[in-house]
N, C-alpha and C positions, 0 to 999 in steps of 0.2 A: 604118761609114757612119752618118751622122746624117741629120736630116730639117730642114727650113725650114719655118717658119710663113709661107705668102705671103699669107695674109688671115686676118682675125680680126673676128668680129661679136657682137653681144648684142641681147637683149631682153628688158624686165621691164614687168610688167604695169601697168597704168594705176593700179590703186588702191594707196594707201599705207595701212599699219596701224602708227600710231605705238603709243609705250608707253603713251600716255595712253588710247588706244582701248580697252586692254585693260581698264581700271578699269571701263568699262560693264557688263562680265559676269563678272570674276574680282577676288579680292581680291590687287590688285598696284599697283603704281605707278612711276612713271618712274624713280626714284633705285634702286628696289629692282632693278628689271631692269637697268639701265646698270652699276651698280657689280658686278652678278653675270657680266654677259654682254658689256657693253661695245656692246650693241645699242640703237639709239634707234628705229629704222623699219625695216621691211621691207616686199616689194611681197606682193599677194595678188592672185592668177589668179581673176577673176570669171567673164568670159565666154569668156577666152582658154583654148583646150585647150593641152595641154601640146605638142602636136605643131604648132599654130598658132605658139606662142613659138619652138619650135626652127626651123620655117620661116624666119621674120623673122631671126632670128640667121644662118641658114645663106645667106640672101640677101646680107646685109651683108656676110658673110665671102667670099663668092662674088665679088661686086662690087668689093671691095677686092682680091682676088687677082688681078683680070683675065682670067680664065678664061671659058669658056663650062660651062654645068652639064654638056654632053654629053661634056665631057673628064674628068668624074670617073669614075673606075672602081670606087671603094667608098664607101660610107656606114656609118659606125659611130655608132650612136646611143646616149646612155647615159643612162639615167634609172632611178628606183624608182617613179614615179608616171604610168607610161604610161597613156594614156587608154583604151587596149585590151589584153587578154590576147592577142590576134591581131587583125589582121596588127600587124608591128611597127610602132613608130614611123617607124624608118628608110624602110620602104618607103611609108608614107605620105608622107613627106617627099621621097622620091625622086619620086615622081609629081607632088608640088606644086611642085617647083622646076625639074622637065624634066631631071633627071639620069638620062635613058633608059639609059644604057650603065653604070651603078653595080649593082654587087651590092650587098646591102644586109642588115645584121643589127643588133640591139640586143643592148648589153652592161650587165649589171647587177652592178656592183661597190661600189654604193652611194656614199657619198662619194668614194670613190678612183676613181669610173667613169672621170673624163678621164684621169687618169694611167695607168690600165690601157689607155682606148682608144689616147690617145697611142702607147703602146709597142706596142699591136697594130698600128697603121698603119704605125710604124716597121719592123716584122718583115714585113708583107705586102710594103711598098717594097723590102725588101731581098732578097725572094726571087722577087720577079715582075718582070721588067724592062719589062714590057709596060704595068705601072700607072704611070701619071702621078701623079695626084693623089688624095688622100683625104680626104673630107670629114668631119670629129668633128663631132657636134652633143650637147652636153648639156643636156636641157631636164626642169625639175622644176615640178610644182604639189603642193608638199608641204601646202599648206593644206588640201586635200580628204582628207587622213588623219589630220589633228592632231585630238586631243581637247582642245577648247577649255574644258574643265572642269578639266584638267590645267595648273595655272599653271607648274609647272616645266618642260615641255616645250613647251606651244602658244607661248610668247613668243619661242623660240629659232629658228624656222624662216620662211622667206620663198620666194616663186617666182621664177622666170626663168629666162633660156637663155642659152646662148652658143656658139658655134661656130667651128671652125677649118679652114682648107684647109691641108693639109701636103703636102711633095714631097720627095723623096731629095735629101741634100745631103752635102757632105764636112765639115760643121761638127761640132764637139764634141757629142757624146751619150753618155749611160751611163743605165742604167735600173735598179730594184730592185722587183720585185712580192713582196708576201707576205700570208700571212692566218693568222688564228689562229680557227678554227672553235669553238674551245671556249666564245668569248664571244658565240656567235650570239644567245643569249637575252637579251643586255644591251641591245639595240636590236633591235627588229623590229615591222613590221607584217603581219598574217596576210591573206592573200588572201580576199576576201569571197565564199565559196561556200555551197552549201547541199546536204547529202547528199540523193539521191533517195528517194522514199519506200519504195522497194523494197529499199533497202540494208540489210545487215544492221547492225544497232546493238551497238557493242560499246566500252565504257570502254579509252581508251587515252589514256597520258599521255606527251607528247611533250616534256616539260621545259619547254614555253613556257607562261607565264600565259593564261588564258583570262578576258577580260571580256567584258561585254554587247557594247560596241563593239568587235567583234573584228578588225576591220580598221583601227582607230587605231593610231597610233604611240606605241610602249611604249619606255621609255628608264631605265635604271639608270644614273643622272647619274654617280655616284660611280666604277662601274667603266669607263665609256667615259672618263671623265676621266683615271684611272691608265693605261688603255691608250694614250690619245692621247698625254700627254706623253711617253711613252717612244717610241712608234710614229715620231713626227715626226722626232726626230734619227736614231733606228736606220735610217730609210727614206734618209735623206740621205746619213750615213754609209757604209752598204752601197753605195749608187751612185756615190758618191765614190771608195771604194778601188779599184773596178773601173778607173777611168782614171786614178788618182794626182792627184786635185785636194783641195783642201781648202776648208773654210768660208771662209777668207780669200780664196780665188779667185772668189767668187761675189758678183755685183754686188747681185742681191736675190734674197731667197725669197718664194714666193708659196705659202703653205699653204692647206689647207682652212679655209675660213672658219667654223668652229665656235664658238668662244668665246673672248674676250680672253685670260682667264685660262690658257687653254690654249696659247695662242700665245706669252705672256709666259714661261710656265714652260719651254716647249719651247726658247725662245730662249736663256734661261739655262742650260739643259742643252747646249745646243750650243756656249755660249761667243759667240754672235753679237749683237750691238746689236739693240734693238728697230727702230730705224728703218731697217734692212736688210729688214725683213718689210713687204710690201704687205698692207696691210689694209682692207677694205671691209664687213666683217660691220656697222659703225655702220650703214649704209644700206641692205643687203642681207639682214642675217640670215643664218641658215646654209641655203644653196641646194642642200645636198647635192652631186650630182654637177656643178652647174654653178657652185660657188662659185669653183674655181680659176680657169677660163677666164673668169668675170666680171670678177675681181680682175685677171686679166692684159691683159684688153681694157681695162678701165680705166686701167690703168699705161702702158699703150702710148699711149691716146689723150691722156693729160695730160701725155706726155714723161717719164715715171719710168722707164720700161722703153725703152731705146733699141736699134737694131740693132746688132750687136756685143757685147752686154753678154750675160754668164753668169748664167743663173737656173735656180733649184733649185725645181721643183713637187712639194710634199708632199702627198699625201692619205691621209687615214685615215677609216673609219667602220664601219658596220655590217657584219657578216659574222663574226668583224671581218675588214676588211681594211686594207693600207696599202700605200703605195709611193711611191718618189721618181724624178723624172726629173731630170737635169742637163742643160742644152743652151745653145745659143748662140742668141741671138735673133737 
């Protein structure tokens, strides 16, 4: 059994942050950022909560699908930057869009989140005949967790949201999900928490670096790069082997939009021309779990990806997590 993307939508914040804007507070410039990342601008959530961005994307996806919100049986939200520890973003969005009959939960697989959520949705649809539609929402407000004194990381990330309504289908579908927890300390942000005064104090080294701004994003760029350039082709090859397809059968690859150098290197490892890769990071930056659906949404809108095409969605990110989905759009 496969799945069909019935409707898709996106939302990005009003405020743009260009490479030149960074010159105001860190030692960098447009050329330095562009040549190392491929990014020229990204969006930054100001007044927009992550759940609000997700709501707007969800409403567009539902409108495009032609269904009523109360027909949705399940909502899965993916984010590493939810506005609340509890309730879940999915419960807030469920209420905001009027999806009163939907079960709701959040999923955190970092930048692989949309791939994980889409495959989770396919499994729910496969096992529950009463479930007709699943809404997946990926929404990230990464700017609220960045260290804007660290020029190697703050330039990479942006904010935004995208959503998709999916249903069961007999279309081609295959997936592969994986993780390597040994790399967890190479990309992380701590929860902002304070121990109660009555708690017993004791030194404990959890293997993660402790900095003054504990909840800010910390990344070991070299380690993440080495992981990503191998994870991208591996995820595709594992998913492809399950159904006996090859890279030549794909119309487009839609990877996580982390860094242009990662995409170019992974494309070479796969032996796939770069023009088969959908790239939007130049104007969105790295939006974590929202990056793949944002790129897919844009490619559908501009006519690059059309119905009947075979696409590969490849995610990789903190955890370290990675995964691939091969499907017919």
